[in-house]
N, C-alpha and C positions, 0 to 999 in steps of 0.2 A: 120655516120663518120664512115669510115673503121677503125678497129684495128689499124693498123700500123700509121695511121695518129692521132690518139688519143693519142698512146704512145709517138709519136714526139712532141705531145703537153704536155705532163706530165701526160697523163692520166694512168690509170692501167686497164689491161685486167683482169678479175677476172672470176674464174671457178664457175658455179652455184654449189651451196651446193649439197652435196651428203649425204644421210642418213649414218649412220655408224651402225655396228651390234649390236643388242639390248643387247649382253652380255658384252659389253665394259661399265665399270662403269663411274659414272659423272666426276672423276678426270681424267681419261684417255681421255674422250671426250674432257674435256675443253683443255687438253695439245694439243691434236691432233688439234683442231681448232685453236688453237692459234699459233702452227707452220706451219699448212698447207700452208699458202701463201709464206713461205719463203723456202720449201723443195719440192724436187720432189718425195721424198720417200713415199711409199703406206700406207695407214693406217694400214694394216696388220703388215707391218714392224715396224713402228712407236709403235703399240700396242706391239709389241715383245719386243722391247728396252724398254719400259716402264715397262712391267713385269720383263725383266731380270734386271732393275736396282733395281725395289722393293726387287726382290729375294737377290741381293747382300747386300740391306741397312738392309734386316730383318734378315738375316744370320749374320751380322756383318763380311762379308769376307774384310780381308785386303787386301790393295793394291791401285792403282790408275786406273782411267778411263781416256784413251787418245783418 
């Protein structure tokens, strides 16, 4: 069944799983795998966002993230 027809019947087109770099820790990999179906952002940028968020939290930087 073509992908277009599958989508019209409520099916989902999924990307084949890609391996992530080995230097990503388990928590980052879980987060990236969880949000991957809902974003077009690359895993490189997601990992950068994860690290930036951790830095803000670890250094108790005041303010809000919007």
